[in-house]
C-alpha positions in Angstrom: 0.2 -0.1 0.0 1.0 3.3 -0.4 3.0 5.4 2.3 3.5 8.9 3.0 2.2 11.7 0.6 5.0 12.5 -2.1 4.9 10.7 -5.3 7.4 10.7 -8.0 7.6 9.0 -11.7 11.0 7.8 -13.4 11.1 7.1 -16.9 14.1 5.6 -18.2 15.7 8.4 -20.4 17.6 8.6 -23.7 19.8 11.5 -23.1 19.8 11.1 -19.5 20.4 8.0 -17.0 16.4 8.6 -15.9 14.3 11.5 -15.5 12.0 12.4 -13.0 8.7 13.9 -12.4 10.5 17.0 -10.9 11.8 18.0 -14.1 15.5 16.2 -13.2 17.5 14.9 -15.7 20.1 12.4 -13.6 23.2 11.1 -16.2 25.5 8.5 -15.3 28.2 10.0 -13.5 31.8 10.9 -16.0 33.7 8.8 -14.3 31.5 5.5 -14.8 31.2 6.5 -18.6 34.9 7.3 -18.5 35.7 3.7 -17.4 33.3 2.2 -19.5 34.9 3.7 -22.5 38.3 2.6 -21.6 37.1 -0.9 -21.2 35.6 -0.9 -24.8 39.0 0.2 -25.9 41.1 -2.9 -24.6 38.1 -5.2 -25.8 38.7 -3.7 -29.5 42.8 -4.1 -29.0 42.4 -7.8 -27.4 40.8 -8.4 -30.6 44.1 -7.6 -32.5 46.2 -10.1 -29.7 47.2 -13.6 -30.8 44.7 -16.0 -28.7 46.9 -17.4 -25.8 50.0 -15.5 -26.4 51.3 -13.6 -23.0 50.4 -10.2 -24.5 46.8 -11.5 -25.1 46.3 -13.0 -21.4 48.1 -9.9 -19.7 45.3 -7.9 -21.4 42.4 -10.6 -20.5 43.6 -9.9 -16.8 43.4 -6.0 -17.2 39.9 -6.4 -18.9 38.5 -8.7 -16.0 40.0 -6.3 -13.4 38.7 -3.3 -15.1 35.3 -5.1 -15.8 35.0 -5.8 -11.9 36.0 -1.7 -11.2 33.5 -0.9 -13.5 30.5 -3.6 -12.2 31.4 -2.3 -8.3 31.4 1.6 -9.4 27.9 1.2 -11.4 26.5 -0.8 -8.3 27.8 1.9 -5.8 26.4 4.9 -7.9 23.0 3.0 -8.5 22.1 2.5 -4.4 23.3 6.1 -4.1 20.7 7.4 -6.6 18.0 5.1 -5.7 18.8 6.2 -1.8 18.4 9.9 -3.4 15.2 8.9 -4.9 13.5 7.8 -1.8 15.0 10.6 0.2 12.6 13.3 -1.7 9.3 10.8 -2.5 7.6 8.2 -0.6 5.6 6.9 -3.6 7.7 5.9 -6.5 6.5 5.0 -9.9 8.3 3.5 -13.2 7.2 1.8 -16.6 7.0 -1.8 -17.1 9.9 -2.2 -19.4 11.6 -5.4 -21.1 15.1 -3.9 -21.2 16.1 -6.7 -23.9 13.5 -5.6 -26.4 14.0 -2.0 -25.1 17.3 -1.9 -26.9 17.2 -1.2 -30.0 19.6 1.5 -31.6 22.9 2.8 -30.5 21.8 5.0 -27.3 19.5 2.9 -26.2 22.2 0.2 -26.0 24.2 2.9 -24.4 21.7 3.4 -22.0 21.7 -0.2 -21.1 25.6 -0.2 -20.4 24.9 2.3 -17.7 22.5 -0.9 -16.0 19.3 1.2 -16.5 17.7 -2.3 -16.3 19.1 -4.0 -13.1 18.5 -0.5 -11.6 15.0 -0.3 -12.3 14.0 -4.0 -12.3 16.3 -4.8 -9.0 18.1 -2.4 -6.9 15.8 0.8 -6.8 12.8 -1.9 -5.7 15.0 -3.4 -3.2 16.1 0.1 -1.6 12.5 1.3 -1.8 11.6 -1.9 0.3 14.5 -1.6 2.8 13.3 2.2 3.1 9.5 1.7 3.9 8.3 3.0 0.5 6.1 2.1 -2.3 7.0 1.1 -5.6 4.9 0.5 -8.5 5.1 -0.7 -12.3 3.0 1.0 -14.6 1.8 0.4 -18.3 4.7 1.5 -20.4 2.6 1.9 -23.8 2.3 5.9 -24.9 4.1 7.3 -21.8 5.6 9.7 -24.7 2.5 10.2 -26.6 0.1 11.4 -23.7 0.3 15.4 -22.5 1.1 15.3 -18.8 -0.6 18.5 -18.4 -4.0 17.6 -19.9 -4.0 13.5 -21.1 -4.6 14.0 -24.3 -2.3 12.1 -26.8 -0.2 13.7 -28.8 0.9 11.1 -31.4 3.8 8.9 -31.6 7.1 10.9 -31.9 10.7 9.9 -33.1 13.4 9.5 -31.0 15.0 12.5 -32.3 11.8 14.7 -30.9 13.4 15.5 -27.6 10.5 18.4 -26.4 6.8 17.1 -25.5 4.2 19.6 -27.4 1.0 19.7 -26.6 -1.8 20.8 -29.5 -4.7 20.9 -26.8 -3.3 22.4 -23.9 -0.3 24.3 -25.5 2.2 22.3 -22.6 5.7 22.2 -23.5 8.6 20.6 -21.6 11.4 18.3 -22.5 10.1 15.3 -23.5 11.7 12.7 -20.9 10.1 14.6 -17.6 6.6 14.6 -19.5 6.8 11.0 -19.6 7.9 10.6 -16.1 4.8 13.0 -15.2 2.7 11.0 -17.5 4.2 7.8 -15.2 3.6 9.7 -11.7 -0.2 10.2 -13.0 -0.9 6.5 -14.0 0.4 5.4 -10.4 -1.6 7.9 -8.6 -4.7 6.8 -10.6 -3.8 3.0 -9.8 -3.7 3.6 -6.4 -6.4 6.0 -6.1 -4.9 9.4 -5.2 -5.9 12.5 -6.5 -4.8 13.7 -10.4 -6.4 16.6 -11.9 -8.2 16.3 -14.9 -8.5 18.9 -17.5 -11.0 19.9 -20.1 -9.1 18.4 -22.5 -8.2 15.1 -20.7 -8.0 11.8 -22.1 -8.0 8.4 -20.9 -5.2 6.8 -18.8 -3.5 3.7 -19.4 -3.4 0.7 -17.2 -0.6 -0.2 -14.4 0.8 -3.6 -13.3 1.4 -4.2 -9.4 4.1 -6.1 -8.5 5.0 -8.2 -5.8 8.4 -6.7 -4.3 9.5 -10.1 -2.5 9.1 -11.3 -5.9 10.8 -9.0 -7.8 13.7 -8.3 -5.1 16.7 -10.5 -5.5 19.4 -10.7 -2.5 21.7 -7.8 -2.9 
């Protein structure tokens, strides 16, 4: 059941790691991106080495150490971000996304490199549960096509379109934060919290309730 009064919608961003319904565009830290770039460079160099040679073995060992560093650094940042989100909201709503099928295109693959799937599906719900907060997944369909201000359906957008603009009410804002607000609205509707409806409002799409004990792995 819901707790407290504050709610937050979280959108898995394209230009950012996540966007929030408060208007935050949170990017993965530069140090993490830098280490990931170094890892990819070493992996390309490995392909040019003779398999089984001393240089190949040394590079393999170096890559393994860097893999561990990337994993630990990313995991640490994910936990810090999850705690930050719990600090600012009691009820957190996210999209119900299959991140394997979601990873089409270079930009989205880069997002997966930042571990967005494990953050949304494992670490965030775990921290929410440990903090005594509330976590809910809502239907992902059409979050970028719905106006967060009035609920009107604005139509499909190309990934290159980064601004939401509603012809019904004139609302304009960055696409990812607009989607996060739609996610928050859907979450509120699902749990019976008040969402203000305007004259040009449209129907809201469905939600998926998740059991945290089934969802969360032992971390």
